[in-house]
N, C-alpha and C positions, 0 to 999 in steps of 0.2 A: 504494500500500500504506500503510495506516494502522497505526502502532504507537505505543504509549505509551512514554515515556522511563522508564528505570529510576530508582530513587531516587538512585543514584550520579550518573547523568547530570544529573538535576534539580539536585542539590547543586552539581555542578561548574559548570553554567550559571549558577546563582544567584551563585556566587562570582565568576565572570567578569564578570557584569553589575554586581555591587557594586564591583569594582575599576575597571571602565571608567566607570561612572556613579555616583559617590558621591552620597548624598542631599544636597540643597541645604538650607541653613539659611534659613528664612523669617522668623526673629526674631519668631515668634508670629503672623504674618499669617494663616495658615490658621485658627488657633484663634479669632482675632478675627472673621474672616468667618463661621465656623460659629456663633459666639455671637450675632452680629447676625442671622443667618438664623433661628435658633431663638428669638429674643427675644420676638417677638409674633405667634405663629401665629394666635391668636384674632382679632387685628385683621384679618388677611388674610381669615379665614373670614367675618367680619361684612361687610367691604367687598365681597367677591365675592358673598355671598348677597344683599346689598342690591342690587347691580348686576343680578343675575339676576332678582330680583323686579321691579325697575323696568323692565328691558328686556322682560320678559314682559308686564307691564301695558301698555307702549307698543305691543307687537306685537298685542295682542288686537283692537284696532279693525281694522287691515288684514287680520288673519287671518279675522275675521268677514265682512268684505266679500268676501274671496277665497272663503270657503266658500259664501256666497250666490251669487256669480257662477258657481262650479263647479256648484252644484246646479241653477241655471237652465240652464246649458249641458248638463248631463247629462239633464235632463228634455226639453229640445229635441232632443237627439240620440236619446233613446229613442223619442220619438214621431214624429220626422221623418226617421229615418235612411234609409228606403226611398224618399224623395222625391228625384228627380234634381235638382230646383232647389236643395234644401237642400245636397246633396252638392257642387254646383257653387259655391255661395256659401261653403262651408267647406272648400275644398280644402286649406289648410294643416293643418287639424285632421285631415282624413282621411289626408293624407300622413304626419303625425306618428304617428297611430295605426298605420298600416301599417309605418312604420319601427320603432316600438316593438315590434311583434309580430315583425318580422324580427330585431331585435336580441336579443330573448329567445330566439328559435330558435337564433341564432348562438351565444349564450352557452351554451345547453344542449349544442350540438355541441362547443364548445371544452372543456366540462367533462368530456366523455367522452374 
């Protein structure tokens, strides 16, 4: 059973917690940390943006090679999928495709 506490209960609990756990003095430590965090957000944005651009530029070459490789594989699969020799040579690909389809079916069943 869920019920919300009355304002009197909330006030009483608040008083109990304040007497049991008085606030600790941090001698301005929290304010110093917050000031340092907020000091230069623009610098963080510039560094993260630059890192994202450099990382993206470095990834373009391998991504292009991967796209070419995938397109060649898809063309081969589309033209030779009914040839038993091709299926025998590419058993891991066929098994992966069958497992992916089975996984998608299992996910749909689990969603219901």
